[in-house]
C-alpha positions in Angstrom: -30.2 8.1 27.4 -27.3 10.9 27.6 -28.2 12.5 31.0 -24.8 14.2 30.8 -25.3 16.4 27.7 -22.0 14.6 26.0 -19.9 14.9 29.3 -18.2 11.9 30.3 -19.7 12.0 33.7 -22.2 13.9 36.1 -19.2 15.6 37.5 -17.4 16.8 34.2 -20.5 19.0 33.6 -21.7 22.3 34.6 -24.0 22.2 37.6 -25.0 24.7 40.5 -23.3 24.1 43.7 -24.2 25.2 47.4 -21.2 25.6 49.5 -21.8 26.3 53.3 -19.1 27.9 55.3 -18.9 28.8 59.1 -18.7 32.5 59.8 -19.9 35.7 57.7 -17.8 36.5 54.8 -18.1 39.0 52.1 -17.6 38.5 48.2 -14.6 40.8 48.2 -12.7 37.9 50.6 -13.6 35.5 47.6 -12.0 37.5 45.0 -12.1 35.8 41.3 -15.3 33.9 42.1 -17.6 37.1 41.5 -20.4 35.0 39.7 -21.5 33.4 42.8 -24.1 34.5 45.0 -23.8 34.8 48.9 -26.6 34.6 51.8 -26.4 34.3 54.9 -27.8 32.1 57.7 -28.1 32.9 61.5 -28.3 29.9 64.1 -30.5 30.2 67.5 -27.1 30.3 69.0 -26.2 33.5 67.1 -23.6 31.6 64.8 -23.7 32.7 61.2 -23.2 30.5 58.3 -22.5 31.8 54.8 -24.0 30.0 51.8 -22.0 30.3 48.7 -24.3 29.5 45.4 -23.6 29.3 41.8 -23.2 27.7 38.6 -19.3 26.1 38.2 -18.4 24.6 34.8 -16.9 21.2 36.0 -15.0 19.7 39.1 -11.8 21.9 38.4 -13.9 25.0 39.1 -15.3 23.5 42.3 -11.9 22.5 43.4 -10.7 26.1 42.8 -13.5 27.6 45.0 -13.0 25.0 47.7 -9.1 25.7 47.6 -9.7 29.6 47.7 -12.1 28.9 50.8 -9.2 26.8 52.3 -6.8 29.4 51.6 -8.9 31.7 53.5 -8.7 29.6 56.4 -12.8 29.2 56.6 -14.3 26.3 57.6 -16.6 24.0 55.3 -19.6 23.0 56.5 -21.0 21.3 53.4 -20.6 21.1 49.6 -23.9 20.0 47.8 -24.7 19.7 44.2 -27.9 20.9 43.2 -29.8 19.2 40.5 -28.3 17.3 37.2 -25.6 18.6 34.7 -27.1 21.7 32.9 
């Protein structure tokens, strides 16, 4: 059964990702990826994490987002692929 909807692998197809970054950032700092949504999580110690969630079309798009986060010198805590190919 073709679980990748015609794509070569599970990483070549559109999927929803959740990227957690240390600190509170706003969408304006992530210019060019407005299609993603932001939420915030405050820990018991008062530290804040930004959770960036959204549909990315492939690994190249994911790499672009991660590269932009790196250019902003933000600390990436985790990257999760949520679900299978869409």
